N, C-alpha and C positions, 0 to 999 in steps of 0.2 A: 504494500499499500504506500509506504514512504517513497520507495524507488519510483513507483508510478507517478507520484505527486511531484517528486523532484524532476523527473524526465518531462512531465507535462509543463512545469515551470521553465525548464531549459528550452523546450520547444517553444514556448510563448515568448520568452526572452529573445530567442533567435529570430523569431517573426517580427516582433517589435523592433529589433535592430535592422532587419531588412528593410521594414517600413521607413525608418528613420533615413537610412541610406538612400532609399529611393526618393523620398522628399527632397533630401539635399540635392540630389542629382537633378530633380525636376527645377529646383530654384535655381540651380547653376546654369541650366540649359535655358531658363526663362530670364535670366539676368546675366548674359554673358558680359555685359559692362563691367560687372563686379570684378571678374578676373582681370579684365584689362586695367581698370583702375588700380587694383592691388598691384599688378605688375609694375605700372608706372609709379606709382607711390613707393614701391621698394627701391627702384632705381633713382628716383629723385631723393630720397632719403640718404642713399649712398653718396650721392654727388652733393650732399649738404644743401639741398635746395628745398624749400616749402612748397606745398602744392599750391597755396594761394598766390605766392610770388610768381611762381612758374606760370600758373594760367593767367595771371594779370599781364606778364611780359609777353605771353604768347598771344593774347587778345590784341596787344598793341604792336605786334609783329616785330618783336626784338629778334634779330638774326639768329642769336645763340639759342633761344628757346624754340625758335621755328625748326632749326636744324636739328636739335635733340629731340623734338616732338616726332619729327620724321623719322629718325634712327629708332625711337621706341616703338613706333607704329609698325615700322618694317620688321624689326624683330620679333615682336609679339605676333605678327601675322605669320612669320615662319616657324612659330612654335617654339622659339629659343627660350630657355629657362631664364629667370631674371638674373641668376648668379651669372650665367654665361653672357647675358646682355650687358651687364655692368662691366665685365671684363672687355668686352667688344667696343664698347662706348668709350672706355679709357683708352684703348688703343687708338680709336678714331679720332678722338680729341688730341692725343699727343701728334698723331700723324698731321692733323689739320693745323694744330698751333705751332708745331716745332719744325715743320718741313721747311728747309732754307729756300726752296724755290717758290712755293705758293703759301707759305705759313703766314699766320697772323702776326707771329712775334718776331718777323724777320726785321733786322736794322734798315733803315732807310738807305737808299743809295745816295752816295754824296754828291753834292750839287757842285757842278764846276762853275765857279765864279771868275768872270775875267779879272785880271790883276791889273 
């Protein structure tokens, strides 16, 4: 009798957990933006940016935020994990900022002035 009761409880618990899992999957499918927002939030936190400031600058077409937003969207669409995306963004930023040919941090060319 006790064994049957324990088995029944275990079956009921398993069914309940299965039901919760299905509900969570339905919610995640109904709200795919939640995953994308979490992905973006994780990346922005790692880059020491707040979501509010980032969105404000994005709305005002600030070049860095627009570029970062494109990168984040592209990586999310490709199914890259947030950890991998962060590493790729670090590498891309370094290439963009420190590349001597097209970098944003290159010293200006000397100006030839007539003597």
